[in-house]
N, C-alpha and C positions, 0 to 999 in steps of 0.2 A: 681543372678539377682540383678540389681541395685535398690537401694531404690528410689522410686519416691516421690518427695515432693508434698504435696497438700496444697493449701492455700485457704483462705476464699474469695478471689477475683480472677477473671480471665478476660481475654480480653473481652472488650465490656461492662463490668459492670460499673455502675456509683458509684463513691466513693467520700468521703469527707475526707480531711486531718484533723486529730485530734490533732496533736502535731508538734512542730517545727516552723520554720520561716514562713511557708505557711499555718498555722492553719486556718481552716474555708473555705479554697478554695475547690471547688469540680469540678469534671470533669469525663470524660470517660477514662477507662483504655485502653491505646494503646498497651501495651506489659507487660508481666510478665517475670522477669529475675530470674528463680528459683535458680540458683547457688549462686547468691548474695542476695537472698531474697529481691528483689527490684521490683518496678513497675514504669512504665512511665504513667503519668496522663496528659491528654490533657489540655493545657493551664496553667499548674502548674509547678513551678520551671523552668522558661524559662532561658536558659543559652546561652551565645554567644560563638560560636565556629569559630575559624579562619581557613579558608581553603586555600590551596595552589592554585597557578595559574593552570587553566585547560582550556579545550575548552569551558566548560559551563561558567566559570568565568575567563576571560583572565587577569584581574587585581588582581585576588584573591578576597576573600569576607569574610565578617563576617556574619555567618549564625546563626539565632536564632532557637533553638530547645528545646524540653523538656528534663530535667535532671531527673535522677532516684530518687525515694523516697524509704525509707525502708518500707516494706510491713506492719510492725506493726504500722506505723504512719497513716494508712488509715482505714476507716470503710466503709462497704458496705451500700449504700443508695438504689440502685435499681439493680436488676440482669439483665443480658443481654437478648437479644431476645429469645435465645433457651430455657432458663429456664422459662421465663415468659409465653411462649406459651405452655409449658408442653411437648415439644418435647423431645424424647429420641432416642439415637442411638440404632438400633437393627441390629443384624446380621441374615442373612437368608442363609440357606444352600440349595444348588441345590438338587432337588429330583432325585433319581436314577431311570432310566428307566429299567423296567424288560423285 
């Protein structure tokens, strides 16, 4: 069985950057990248990515998007909706008819 990594933040949580060039910035977690131990935070570490010509961008384009931050550089400020409401996932089995 593969080892599943667990982190202190997950998608939807509000976090604050505690070290690095973007120290003090905060935002919502858009994605967690467990293999690289990184997170994408909304509005933090905006990078410019050059895209090729396509139907959407006939001339090509420079697209701004969030870059990844190491997960150790963020701290949890507020948990996402599912934890805040106290909801938990439960499994129910179908009852057998006699």
